[in-house]
Structures are given as structure tokens and as C-alpha cells.
N, C-alpha and C positions, 0 to 999 in steps of 0.2 A: 524544550525538555527532546533528546532524541530519542525514539524508537524505533526498532528493532521488527522489523514483520519477513518469516518465513511463508512462502507462497508455494509448496508441494504443490508440483502436476501440473505446470504451468504449457502450455502445448505449444506455446511458438513467442516470437522476438516481437511481436506486432501484437499482440495479447498484452503482453507483460509493457510495449511503450503507450497504449490505451490506457491499461489502469495506471503508470505514471502519470502521466499529462489529466488523468478524472482528479486522479490524489492532488495534485500541485492545485488545481482551481480551488479547493476546500478553501475555508474562510478556516484563518487560525494555520495553516501550513506553511510555513517560512520555504522550507527544501523540500524536493522529495525524487528519491532515486529508486529504481528497481531495476536489478541484473538477471536477465533471462538463465545468465549461464549459473550464477551461485541462487539464484530465485528469492533474492532477501531484496525486500523495501524496505529503506531507512528513507524516516520522516523526521523535519526535524520540527516539531510544534510549540505552540503556544503553550507558557504553562498551564495555564486555566482551560485549555479547550482539549484536553489530551486525548476523555473519553469521549470526547463527542466526534473528533478528529477520525479517532481510532472508529469507533463502529462506521460514519460516512465511506471510510474506505476499505473496510470489509464489505459493504451494502456493494460500492462500485467492483468491487475485486468478484464478487461473485456472479454482477452481472453480465459482465465480461468474458470470465471464465468459471461460470460455475461448480468444475469437477476440482478446481484445487482449492488445495487446503491451504484456511489463515490461520495461523500461530505466533504470536506476539510474542516473541523472544524474549526481547526486553524491552 
């Protein structure tokens, strides 16, 4: 299942890369890509792990970039 998250307020490409790498390591994630330019995180998640992965991704983003707003678009 594909999920798209808007991360408004990312301060730098380095933070975006760290968030992307952290999300890629989560159990249930098939692929993840975060564009600093569009501030969108696209994640392919195993069907039965969507909520678990999204919550873990939120925690990673908040730890690395606490000022960024994490909004699940779809």
C-alpha cells in the first residue's frame, strides 16, 4: 500500500535524507523516498503494517526534525 506524507517545515536536505533512511529501515517498509524540494515522503508499506509504520515514521521525523509538521495525505 502506498502512503504519501507531507512534512512541512523541513529545514535541510540532510534532515530529509536521515528521515528517509530511518523509514527505510522500518519493518514492513518495501520502499521509501523523501523529496526535500516537495517535502513529500512516499512509502510503500505491507498491507497489514500501515498504521504501525506510519506511527514509527512520525516518531522518526519528530526526533530528527521536531518543527516539521507530519500530515498523512493519502
